[in-house]
N, C-alpha and C positions, 0 to 999 in steps of 0.2 A: 569456495565455500567451507573448506576442508577446517582455512583460517581462522575466517570465524567464530565454528562452533569450538572453535581451543575456550572466546570469549565464553560461552553460550552454552555450554554443559557449566561450569561455574554459575551458575543463576541457578540449574536444578531446577527447571525447568517442567513444570505441573501435567503443562501439555504444550504439544508443537500443534498448531494449529496453519493451515495452508490454504492457497489459496486452488479452483479446479484445475490451472489452465497447467502445461502442463513443461514450463520451465519452471512455474512456480513450485511444483508439484518436485521434482528434480533434482528445483536445490534445494528444497527441504528434509528431501531422502537422501544428500549431502554432505552431512551436516550429519548426518550417524552416530544420533540422536537416539535415546528413547525415552519417554515414551513415543512411540508412535506417529502416527502421521495424521493427524485426523483430517478431510480437505475441511472445507468451512468455507458455502457460493457465496455470501455473504460476502469475498473479502478476493472476490473476479474484479478486475481488471472494468471500468467504461468498458461495456461494448462496442466498435467504433463503425459499424454494421456495417455496408460499403466502402468505409475509409480503409475497413480494421486491412494491413499488410501496405497499403499506400506510400509512398514515400511524399515530404508535405509538398514537396513541389507536383505531385503529380496532385493532389488533396484543390489544392488552390487554382489548377490546372481545368480540373470536374468538378469542383462543389464548390469555386468562386465565392458563395455566397455563405455556405459552415462555417467554409476555411477562413470568413471576415471575422462572424462571430465567434472564432474559433481562440483567436487571435485576439481579438482585440477582447473582448467578454467571452472568457473559454465555461464564466455558471452559468450561461444562458445557451449554451451550448445543445444543440438535437441534432446528433446521428441521426442522416438518413438507418432506415431498416435498422439500424443499435440504439443505444442508451440515452438518454436526457438527464444531464449535467445531474439535475434537482432529484432523480430516481434511485442515478447513480448514489450519490449522497447518505439518501435517506438510507439505502441499504444497506451499506457498509455503514451509516452509527449505527443498524439496529444489529450489526455481526457485532462490532463495538463494544455494546453497552452491556448484549450478553451476551462476553470474554469474557468482559471487568467481574460483571451480575456470580458471573458464575462458577469465577477462580478467586475474593474473592481475597487477599491478603496470597495469593500465593506466586510465579513467576510464571509466564505463560511464554512460548515463541509466534508472529507473529512471518510468516512465511508467504509475500503477498509482492502488489505495483508498483512504479513509479505515483502515480495519482495512490491511492489507497492510502499506502504512507505517507503521502503533504495532504491526505488529508485529514486523518488521523494525526497525526502536527497539530494541524492548523488548528483542527478543537481541543491536542492538551494546550495548544497555546496563543490561542483564544483569540484568533483570529479570525477578520473575513476571509472566506472561505474565494474571493475574488485574490487573495492575496497567493493564497496554498501552493501558486507556482513559479514564488519566489524564493522559494525552498528545495532546496536541488538533495537528489535522493538515485546516490551515485546506485550504477548493480554492483550485487555480496555487500555492500555498506551494514553497519546492523546502529539504530536505535535504540532505546530503552525511557523505555515511561511510565514511573513507578503511579501508581491515584489510593489513596486516602480518604477516602472520606468520598468522594465523590470527584473531587480535586485529584488533576493530574500535574503531575512534577516530573520535564523532562530533566535525566535524566545526561546523556548522549543524544546524542543528533546526526546523523547522516556519518557517524565515525567509518568511516578506510583506512586506514592505518592501518587495522587487523584484517583488511581485506584490500582484492584484485577491480582495481579500478580500469581499470584496460576495459569494458564491460564494452 
């Protein structure tokens, strides 16, 4: 994150937003940038419910029906005692709309999670969400999206030359 901060500092960010999850908050704070980090609950990763903390093999063994949907139709999944993909998607969409409208014309930094980042990039690229999992998101990588009159232009995606890909 220290190497990542060198690029982000050049953006002169008007605000830094983070998921409330500890690993995202720690990463946002490790950037060592000002202004201070603002927590936005809309940037949380999908709630995996009973699957949280399990390995893929454990999920496949304990929840074979959920596993099958998750692997074959990930945008149709509903995690037991967790979140449906549709609800996750709507939450992230609302957060992104609020942030882009609130900071029109200004750079902001968002520190989130693979699922959130993939969804934001899929929206920016006009991809059907079924295809968002084709977008690699390496820990600590940087993506830069410019928004002009409601249209997104992806300038950089998953830049790892400035980040440690061994995450």
